C-alpha positions, 0 to 999 in steps of 0.5 A, spaced: 717 788 483 719 790 477 727 790 475 728 796 471 736 796 471 739 789 470 744 786 475 750 787 470 749 794 469 750 796 477 757 795 477 761 801 480 767 799 476 763 799 470 760 806 471 767 809 474 770 806 466 764 809 462 765 816 466 773 816 466 772 815 458 766 821 458 771 825 462 777 823 457 774 826 451 771 832 454 778 834 456 781 831 449 776 833 445 771 838 447 775 843 452 781 844 447 786 845 452 794 845 451 797 838 449 801 838 456 795 840 461 790 835 457 796 829 458 796 831 465 789 831 466 788 825 463 794 821 466 791 823 473 784 821 471 786 814 468 790 813 473 785 814 479 780 810 475 785 804 475 787 804 482 780 804 484 778 799 479 784 795 481 783 796 489 775 794 488 777 788 484 782 786 490 776 787 495 771 783 492 776 777 491 778 777 498 771 778 500 769 772 496 776 768 498 773 768 506 766 767 505 
């Protein structure tokens, strides 16, 4: 079967990072929110993405160590 998407592009962590970056740009540049509100939203987005990526990394590490 024809592979349309390379394996390295199937990473959920990669896509979370890309989407988070796009959302940060939208919040900061496009929506023109007040600075304090934008800082709050951006820190929430970045914190959530970082926690997700860290959790996935730990989970992957543990599953590789066990198996």
